[in-house]
N, C-alpha and C positions, 0 to 999 in steps of 0.2 A: 403732432410735436406732444409727447405724455407730461403732465407735468409732477409737477415736485409738491408736496407738502409741506407746510412748515407749522409744525405745531410746539405751543409755551406755553407752559404750565402758569407763568401769570401776565398780565402786558405790562410789571414791571423791567419782565424782560425783553420786551420792543427796543428798547437802545441796541443792545446787543444785535439781535434778533434782525434791527435795521439796515444791518450789512450784509449778509445774506441775500435778504430782499432785493439791494442794491445790485449786490453782482448777478442776482438771476435776471433783473430787467437788463442790465446791460448785455448780457447774452442772450435775451428774449428768448428765454424761456418759461414758458405758464406758467404760475404757482397759486395755489389759496396757502391764507393763511388762517389762523384759529386758535383759541386759547382755551387750552381743556386741558383739567387739570389727571391727575393719575389717582389721586385721593379724594378731590371736591367734586371730579365729574366722571368717576369711572368709566359708566353705561355710553357714556358719549365719545370717549376717549377708545375703548372696545368697540364702539359701533364705526366711527370712523377706520381703525383702523383696519377690521376685518372686510369694507366694504372699500377700500381704496385702490386696489387692483382693478374692478368692475369700473369703479368711478373715474379710472381713467388716471393714475397716479404712477410714476414712474420707479419714485421713492420718496422719503417724509425723512424730514430733518424733527429733529424732537429735541428742546434746549428745555432744561428747568435747572435749576440753584438747590440747595442745599439738602436732601434726599434725595433729587434728580431720580425718582424712580420711571419716569414720563417715558424717555427712549425704553426702556426694557419693558414697561407695558403697553407699547407700541409694537413693538417688536416681538411680542408672544403673540399676537395677533395678529399676524401680517410674514410672508413669505417676500415681500418687497423688502428689499433695502432700507434700515434705517441707521444714520446720521445722528451721532447725538453731541447735544452743546452744552457741555457743561458750564453753568452760571456763576459768573462770581458774585457771593453774598458778602455781607460781613462776617457773615461765621467760616471761620477757616478760610477766607480768602478764595472760594471756589474748589479748593482740596475734596471738601468732605461729597461734592457736588462729580469733579472727575472720577474719585474712586469709584461713586452710586454708580456711574453709564459705563464707566469702562468692566468693572467686576461684574459680567453677565453670565449666567450656568450654559454650560456645556450643551448646545443648542438652540439657542438664542443668542446670535451676535447682535452685536451694535456696535457699528463702525465709530471709534468716539477721538474727536479730532481737540485739539487745546481749551483750556478754559477761555472762554469768550470768542471762542474762535468762528463765528460764523460766516467768517466770508468763506474761508478755509472746509466747511460743512456745504456750502453752494458750491463749489468748486468742483468739491468732491461730486454731490452730486450731478454735475452737469459734466463729468468724466463719465459716471456709469451713461446717464444717456447719450453721450457721443461713442456710446460701444457701437452705436447701429444706425449713428448719424451722424455724413462724414463734415457736413457745413460748419455743425459743430466743435467734432475734434479738431477743426480749422481755425475756429474762430479758439479755442484754448489754445493752439499754438502759437498764432499770431500776438495773444496774450502773454504769454511764457517768453518771446524773440519780443517782444517791449520791455519786457519787465530786464531782461538782461542786457538788452540796450540802456536800460535806465543804470542800471548798476555799472557798467564800463562806463559813463557818460560822468558818473561820480567817482570812480576810484582815478581815472584822469582829470576830474580838478584836486583830487588829493593827491594825487603824483604831481605834479603841477607846483604844486604851496610846497611840498615838504621834501621830494624827492630834490637833492645836488647834485 
């Protein structure tokens, strides 16, 4: 199975990114995690993204706050799917990062999840791999079925308590 690259612009993004790591671990998907900055380590980030395909990656998750140029800088140097996680900061509650991540120029797509949406970023990366991995597709379907059962259980408790 190919692996997922997880790049964060700063180690301060790790508390959010850990949700993606946990999700990939739950699904037995291999991954690598790095701290590379679009502004402070551009050559290293460039090298990582240019070589990601030959290094066995299926997709790259890029998490960054504020100016959040990381996902776009990564996407500019690879044709692998790039999934951006805008990170909430004290500045503008992450809306600045959301807009920076989602507003890519034509020809350089970046899939963007919600602010601090690391779990969904990992699930989207898993779905990309699952296009050609039936076992992983079944794991993802099972997770969906478990989520449905959980909601229905909560619904039954609410109905029992409030519906007369």
